[in-house]
PATI-281740 format. One record per atom (N, C-alpha, C, CB): residue number from 1; atom name; x, y, z. Coordinates in steps of 0.2 Angstrom, whole numbers. Glycine has a CB too. Layout:
% residues N
[r NUM, "CA", [X, Y, Z]] ...
***
This chain:
% residues 107
[r 1, "N", [4, -6, -1]] [r 1, "CA", [1, -1, 0]] [r 1, "C", [4, 8, -1]] [r 1, "CB", [-1, -4, 6]] [r 2, "N", [3, 11, -4]] [r 2, "CA", [6, 19, -5]] [r 2, "C", [5, 23, 1]] [r 2, "CB", [3, 23, -11]] [r 3, "N", [11, 26, 4]] [r 3, "CA", [7, 30, 6]] [r 3, "C", [2, 37, 2]] [r 3, "CB", [11, 32, 10]] [r 4, "N", [-2, 39, 7]] [r 4, "CA", [-5, 43, 5]] [r 4, "C", [-3, 51, 3]] [r 4, "CB", [-9, 42, 9]] [r 5, "N", [-7, 56, -2]] [r 5, "CA", [-6, 62, -3]] [r 5, "C", [-8, 66, 3]] [r 5, "CB", [-9, 63, -8]] [r 6, "N", [-11, 63, 8]] [r 6, "CA", [-15, 68, 13]] [r 6, "C", [-8, 65, 19]] [r 6, "CB", [-25, 65, 16]] [r 7, "N", [-5, 61, 22]] [r 7, "CA", [1, 59, 25]] [r 7, "C", [6, 62, 23]] [r 7, "CB", [2, 52, 25]] [r 8, "N", [7, 63, 17]] [r 8, "CA", [14, 67, 14]] [r 8, "C", [13, 75, 18]] [r 8, "CB", [15, 68, 3]] [r 9, "N", [7, 78, 15]] [r 9, "CA", [4, 84, 17]] [r 9, "C", [6, 85, 23]] [r 9, "CB", [-2, 85, 16]] [r 10, "N", [3, 81, 29]] [r 10, "CA", [3, 80, 35]] [r 10, "C", [11, 82, 38]] [r 10, "CB", [0, 72, 35]] [r 11, "N", [15, 76, 36]] [r 11, "CA", [22, 77, 39]] [r 11, "C", [26, 82, 36]] [r 11, "CB", [25, 71, 40]] [r 12, "N", [24, 84, 30]] [r 12, "CA", [28, 91, 27]] [r 12, "C", [25, 97, 31]] [r 12, "CB", [26, 91, 19]] [r 13, "N", [19, 96, 32]] [r 13, "CA", [16, 104, 37]] [r 13, "C", [21, 103, 46]] [r 13, "CB", [3, 102, 39]] [r 14, "N", [18, 97, 48]] [r 14, "CA", [22, 97, 54]] [r 14, "C", [29, 98, 56]] [r 14, "CB", [22, 91, 56]] [r 15, "N", [33, 97, 50]] [r 15, "CA", [40, 100, 51]] [r 15, "C", [42, 105, 47]] [r 15, "CB", [46, 95, 50]] [r 16, "N", [38, 109, 45]] [r 16, "CA", [39, 114, 40]] [r 16, "C", [45, 120, 44]] [r 16, "CB", [31, 118, 37]] [r 17, "N", [43, 121, 49]] [r 17, "CA", [47, 124, 52]] [r 17, "C", [54, 123, 53]] [r 17, "CB", [45, 125, 57]] [r 18, "N", [54, 116, 51]] [r 18, "CA", [63, 115, 51]] [r 18, "C", [66, 117, 42]] [r 18, "CB", [64, 104, 53]] [r 19, "N", [63, 120, 40]] [r 19, "CA", [64, 122, 33]] [r 19, "C", [69, 118, 30]] [r 19, "CB", [66, 128, 33]] [r 20, "N", [70, 120, 22]] [r 20, "CA", [72, 115, 18]] [r 20, "C", [68, 108, 18]] [r 20, "CB", [78, 113, 21]] [r 21, "N", [62, 106, 18]] [r 21, "CA", [59, 101, 18]] [r 21, "C", [61, 97, 12]] [r 21, "CB", [53, 101, 20]] [r 22, "N", [60, 92, 8]] [r 22, "CA", [59, 88, 3]] [r 22, "C", [58, 82, 4]] [r 22, "CB", [64, 89, -1]] [r 23, "N", [55, 78, -1]] [r 23, "CA", [51, 71, 0]] [r 23, "C", [55, 67, -5]] [r 23, "CB", [42, 72, -2]] [r 24, "N", [55, 63, -3]] [r 24, "CA", [55, 56, -11]] [r 24, "C", [53, 50, -10]] [r 24, "CB", [64, 54, -14]] [r 25, "N", [49, 48, -13]] [r 25, "CA", [45, 41, -16]] [r 25, "C", [49, 37, -15]] [r 25, "CB", [44, 40, -22]] [r 26, "N", [50, 30, -11]] [r 26, "CA", [55, 24, -12]] [r 26, "C", [51, 19, -9]] [r 26, "CB", [62, 25, -8]] [r 27, "N", [52, 13, -12]] [r 27, "CA", [46, 6, -11]] [r 27, "C", [42, 6, -6]] [r 27, "CB", [50, -2, -9]] [r 28, "N", [37, 12, -9]] [r 28, "CA", [31, 11, -6]] [r 28, "C", [30, 17, 0]] [r 28, "CB", [32, 3, -3]] [r 29, "N", [35, 19, 2]] [r 29, "CA", [35, 24, 8]] [r 29, "C", [38, 30, 6]] [r 29, "CB", [40, 23, 14]] [r 30, "N", [39, 36, 10]] [r 30, "CA", [41, 42, 7]] [r 30, "C", [48, 44, 12]] [r 30, "CB", [34, 47, 8]] [r 31, "N", [51, 46, 9]] [r 31, "CA", [58, 48, 14]] [r 31, "C", [59, 57, 14]] [r 31, "CB", [66, 44, 11]] [r 32, "N", [61, 59, 19]] [r 32, "CA", [59, 65, 21]] [r 32, "C", [66, 67, 25]] [r 32, "CB", [52, 65, 26]] [r 33, "N", [69, 74, 21]] [r 33, "CA", [74, 77, 17]] [r 33, "C", [76, 84, 22]] [r 33, "CB", [73, 77, 9]] [r 34, "N", [80, 87, 28]] [r 34, "CA", [81, 93, 27]] [r 34, "C", [87, 95, 26]] [r 34, "CB", [80, 96, 30]] [r 35, "N", [86, 99, 20]] [r 35, "CA", [94, 100, 16]] [r 35, "C", [98, 94, 13]] [r 35, "CB", [98, 103, 19]] [r 36, "N", [94, 90, 11]] [r 36, "CA", [97, 84, 7]] [r 36, "C", [99, 76, 13]] [r 36, "CB", [106, 89, 3]] [r 37, "N", [96, 78, 20]] [r 37, "CA", [100, 73, 24]] [r 37, "C", [93, 71, 26]] [r 37, "CB", [107, 75, 30]] [r 38, "N", [92, 63, 26]] [r 38, "CA", [85, 61, 28]] [r 38, "C", [85, 60, 36]] [r 38, "CB", [83, 53, 23]] [r 39, "N", [78, 63, 37]] [r 39, "CA", [79, 63, 45]] [r 39, "C", [72, 58, 48]] [r 39, "CB", [77, 73, 49]] [r 40, "N", [69, 58, 43]] [r 40, "CA", [61, 53, 44]] [r 40, "C", [59, 49, 39]] [r 40, "CB", [54, 58, 45]] [r 41, "N", [55, 46, 40]] [r 41, "CA", [53, 41, 34]] [r 41, "C", [44, 40, 36]] [r 41, "CB", [58, 31, 33]] [r 42, "N", [41, 40, 31]] [r 42, "CA", [34, 38, 29]] [r 42, "C", [31, 32, 28]] [r 42, "CB", [32, 41, 25]] [r 43, "N", [32, 26, 33]] [r 43, "CA", [30, 18, 30]] [r 43, "C", [24, 16, 29]] [r 43, "CB", [32, 12, 33]] [r 44, "N", [24, 14, 24]] [r 44, "CA", [16, 13, 22]] [r 44, "C", [14, 9, 26]] [r 44, "CB", [15, 10, 14]] [r 45, "N", [16, 4, 31]] [r 45, "CA", [11, 0, 38]] [r 45, "C", [12, 3, 43]] [r 45, "CB", [13, -8, 41]] [r 46, "N", [18, 7, 46]] [r 46, "CA", [20, 8, 52]] [r 46, "C", [20, 17, 52]] [r 46, "CB", [27, 4, 55]] [r 47, "N", [18, 20, 46]] [r 47, "CA", [18, 29, 49]] [r 47, "C", [22, 33, 48]] [r 47, "CB", [19, 29, 56]] [r 48, "N", [23, 37, 49]] [r 48, "CA", [29, 41, 50]] [r 48, "C", [32, 40, 56]] [r 48, "CB", [28, 48, 51]] [r 49, "N", [41, 41, 55]] [r 49, "CA", [45, 37, 58]] [r 49, "C", [50, 42, 58]] [r 49, "CB", [46, 31, 57]] [r 50, "N", [55, 43, 63]] [r 50, "CA", [61, 47, 65]] [r 50, "C", [66, 43, 66]] [r 50, "CB", [60, 51, 71]] [r 51, "N", [71, 46, 62]] [r 51, "CA", [78, 42, 62]] [r 51, "C", [82, 44, 70]] [r 51, "CB", [83, 45, 54]] [r 52, "N", [83, 38, 73]] [r 52, "CA", [86, 38, 77]] [r 52, "C", [94, 35, 76]] [r 52, "CB", [83, 35, 82]] [r 53, "N", [99, 39, 81]] [r 53, "CA", [105, 35, 82]] [r 53, "C", [107, 36, 89]] [r 53, "CB", [111, 37, 78]] [r 54, "N", [115, 35, 91]] [r 54, "CA", [118, 36, 96]] [r 54, "C", [112, 36, 103]] [r 54, "CB", [122, 43, 95]] [r 55, "N", [114, 40, 106]] [r 55, "CA", [112, 41, 111]] [r 55, "C", [102, 45, 110]] [r 55, "CB", [118, 47, 114]] [r 56, "N", [103, 48, 103]] [r 56, "CA", [95, 47, 102]] [r 56, "C", [92, 43, 102]] [r 56, "CB", [94, 49, 97]] [r 57, "N", [94, 38, 98]] [r 57, "CA", [88, 30, 98]] [r 57, "C", [86, 30, 107]] [r 57, "CB", [93, 19, 95]] [r 58, "N", [94, 29, 110]] [r 58, "CA", [92, 26, 118]] [r 58, "C", [86, 31, 120]] [r 58, "CB", [98, 26, 124]] [r 59, "N", [86, 38, 119]] [r 59, "CA", [82, 42, 121]] [r 59, "C", [74, 41, 117]] [r 59, "CB", [85, 49, 119]] [r 60, "N", [75, 41, 112]] [r 60, "CA", [66, 38, 109]] [r 60, "C", [64, 31, 111]] [r 60, "CB", [67, 38, 99]] [r 61, "N", [69, 28, 114]] [r 61, "CA", [66, 20, 115]] [r 61, "C", [64, 22, 125]] [r 61, "CB", [75, 12, 113]] [r 62, "N", [67, 26, 127]] [r 62, "CA", [65, 29, 134]] [r 62, "C", [59, 33, 134]] [r 62, "CB", [71, 33, 136]] [r 63, "N", [57, 34, 129]] [r 63, "CA", [49, 40, 127]] [r 63, "C", [46, 36, 125]] [r 63, "CB", [48, 47, 122]] [r 64, "N", [46, 28, 125]] [r 64, "CA", [40, 23, 123]] [r 64, "C", [40, 21, 116]] [r 64, "CB", [33, 26, 125]] [r 65, "N", [45, 26, 111]] [r 65, "CA", [45, 23, 105]] [r 65, "C", [47, 18, 102]] [r 65, "CB", [46, 26, 102]] [r 66, "N", [44, 15, 96]] [r 66, "CA", [45, 9, 95]] [r 66, "C", [48, 8, 88]] [r 66, "CB", [39, 6, 95]] [r 67, "N", [54, 4, 88]] [r 67, "CA", [58, 4, 82]] [r 67, "C", [56, 1, 77]] [r 67, "CB", [64, 2, 82]] [r 68, "N", [57, 2, 70]] [r 68, "CA", [55, -1, 64]] [r 68, "C", [59, -8, 64]] [r 68, "CB", [56, 3, 58]] [r 69, "N", [57, -14, 65]] [r 69, "CA", [60, -20, 61]] [r 69, "C", [56, -24, 58]] [r 69, "CB", [63, -23, 65]] [r 70, "N", [59, -27, 54]] [r 70, "CA", [54, -33, 51]] [r 70, "C", [58, -41, 51]] [r 70, "CB", [52, -31, 42]] [r 71, "N", [56, -45, 47]] [r 71, "CA", [58, -53, 47]] [r 71, "C", [59, -54, 38]] [r 71, "CB", [49, -60, 50]] [r 72, "N", [65, -57, 39]] [r 72, "CA", [68, -58, 31]] [r 72, "C", [66, -64, 30]] [r 72, "CB", [78, -57, 29]] [r 73, "N", [63, -66, 24]] [r 73, "CA", [62, -72, 20]] [r 73, "C", [66, -78, 25]] [r 73, "CB", [65, -72, 11]] [r 74, "N", [73, -77, 28]] [r 74, "CA", [75, -84, 30]] [r 74, "C", [75, -84, 37]] [r 74, "CB", [81, -85, 28]] [r 75, "N", [69, -79, 40]] [r 75, "CA", [68, -80, 47]] [r 75, "C", [72, -74, 52]] [r 75, "CB", [70, -87, 47]] [r 76, "N", [77, -72, 48]] [r 76, "CA", [80, -66, 53]] [r 76, "C", [76, -59, 53]] [r 76, "CB", [88, -64, 51]] [r 77, "N", [77, -56, 58]] [r 77, "CA", [73, -50, 59]] [r 77, "C", [80, -45, 58]] [r 77, "CB", [69, -49, 67]] [r 78, "N", [78, -39, 56]] [r 78, "CA", [82, -34, 55]] [r 78, "C", [80, -29, 57]] [r 78, "CB", [83, -34, 50]] [r 79, "N", [83, -23, 59]] [r 79, "CA", [79, -16, 64]] [r 79, "C", [83, -14, 61]] [r 79, "CB", [79, -14, 73]] [r 80, "N", [79, -7, 59]] [r 80, "CA", [81, -2, 53]] [r 80, "C", [82, 5, 59]] [r 80, "CB", [74, -1, 46]] [r 81, "N", [84, 9, 60]] [r 81, "CA", [88, 15, 62]] [r 81, "C", [80, 19, 63]] [r 81, "CB", [95, 19, 55]] [r 82, "N", [74, 18, 64]] [r 82, "CA", [68, 21, 63]] [r 82, "C", [62, 21, 67]] [r 82, "CB", [67, 19, 58]] [r 83, "N", [62, 25, 71]] [r 83, "CA", [57, 25, 76]] [r 83, "C", [51, 28, 76]] [r 83, "CB", [59, 28, 80]] [r 84, "N", [46, 27, 79]] [r 84, "CA", [39, 28, 79]] [r 84, "C", [39, 35, 82]] [r 84, "CB", [36, 23, 82]] [r 85, "N", [37, 39, 80]] [r 85, "CA", [36, 48, 84]] [r 85, "C", [32, 48, 87]] [r 85, "CB", [35, 56, 80]] [r 86, "N", [34, 50, 94]] [r 86, "CA", [28, 52, 101]] [r 86, "C", [23, 53, 98]] [r 86, "CB", [29, 58, 106]] [r 87, "N", [17, 51, 102]] [r 87, "CA", [10, 53, 100]] [r 87, "C", [10, 63, 101]] [r 87, "CB", [4, 48, 106]] [r 88, "N", [13, 65, 106]] [r 88, "CA", [13, 72, 108]] [r 88, "C", [16, 75, 102]] [r 88, "CB", [17, 74, 116]] [r 89, "N", [22, 71, 98]] [r 89, "CA", [25, 76, 94]] [r 89, "C", [20, 76, 86]] [r 89, "CB", [34, 75, 93]] [r 90, "N", [16, 70, 86]] [r 90, "CA", [10, 72, 81]] [r 90, "C", [6, 78, 82]] [r 90, "CB", [5, 66, 81]] [r 91, "N", [3, 78, 87]] [r 91, "CA", [-1, 85, 88]] [r 91, "C", [4, 92, 90]] [r 91, "CB", [-7, 84, 94]] [r 92, "N", [10, 92, 91]] [r 92, "CA", [13, 97, 92]] [r 92, "C", [21, 99, 85]] [r 92, "CB", [17, 95, 100]] [r 93, "N", [20, 101, 82]] [r 93, "CA", [24, 103, 76]] [r 93, "C", [32, 106, 80]] [r 93, "CB", [20, 109, 72]] [r 94, "N", [31, 109, 84]] [r 94, "CA", [38, 114, 89]] [r 94, "C", [40, 106, 94]] [r 94, "CB", [32, 124, 96]] [r 95, "N", [36, 102, 94]] [r 95, "CA", [41, 97, 97]] [r 95, "C", [43, 91, 93]] [r 95, "CB", [39, 94, 103]] [r 96, "N", [39, 89, 87]] [r 96, "CA", [42, 87, 82]] [r 96, "C", [48, 89, 77]] [r 96, "CB", [37, 88, 79]] [r 97, "N", [46, 96, 77]] [r 97, "CA", [54, 100, 73]] [r 97, "C", [59, 100, 78]] [r 97, "CB", [53, 109, 71]] [r 98, "N", [61, 100, 84]] [r 98, "CA", [65, 99, 90]] [r 98, "C", [66, 90, 90]] [r 98, "CB", [60, 104, 97]] [r 99, "N", [61, 86, 89]] [r 99, "CA", [65, 80, 89]] [r 99, "C", [68, 78, 82]] [r 99, "CB", [61, 75, 90]] [r 100, "N", [66, 82, 76]] [r 100, "CA", [71, 81, 71]] [r 100, "C", [77, 84, 71]] [r 100, "CB", [68, 82, 64]] [r 101, "N", [76, 90, 75]] [r 101, "CA", [83, 95, 75]] [r 101, "C", [88, 89, 79]] [r 101, "CB", [82, 104, 80]] [r 102, "N", [85, 85, 82]] [r 102, "CA", [90, 80, 87]] [r 102, "C", [93, 74, 84]] [r 102, "CB", [85, 76, 93]] [r 103, "N", [88, 72, 78]] [r 103, "CA", [89, 66, 74]] [r 103, "C", [94, 69, 69]] [r 103, "CB", [82, 61, 70]] [r 104, "N", [94, 74, 66]] [r 104, "CA", [98, 77, 61]] [r 104, "C", [106, 76, 65]] [r 104, "CB", [95, 85, 60]] [r 105, "N", [105, 79, 70]] [r 105, "CA", [113, 81, 75]] [r 105, "C", [117, 75, 78]] [r 105, "CB", [111, 86, 83]] [r 106, "N", [113, 70, 75]] [r 106, "CA", [117, 63, 76]] [r 106, "C", [118, 58, 69]] [r 106, "CB", [113, 59, 81]] [r 107, "N", [118, 62, 63]] [r 107, "CA", [120, 58, 58]] [r 107, "C", [125, 62, 55]] [r 107, "CB", [114, 58, 54]] 
***
């Protein structure tokens, strides 16, 4: 299932105060970039997710965010560096942009 135009518009609007936002559709989802650096994705099954690395990933986990993982055909599980966005950030562009800035600082 592809990402809808409404989902894309929501994400772009949510992070608009970050500036320099561009998007690119990939593999049924969408990548969000700030000045050419990916900081979030919209996954067709898991929704809006933010990239987390280093101490920021630990902080996302402590906030109760879920890491994107999937099971390969051979049965092994692969964890990707993307985490669900906290529910509070979905309703608060200021919080969402602060998280995006933090994500970008670890890239």
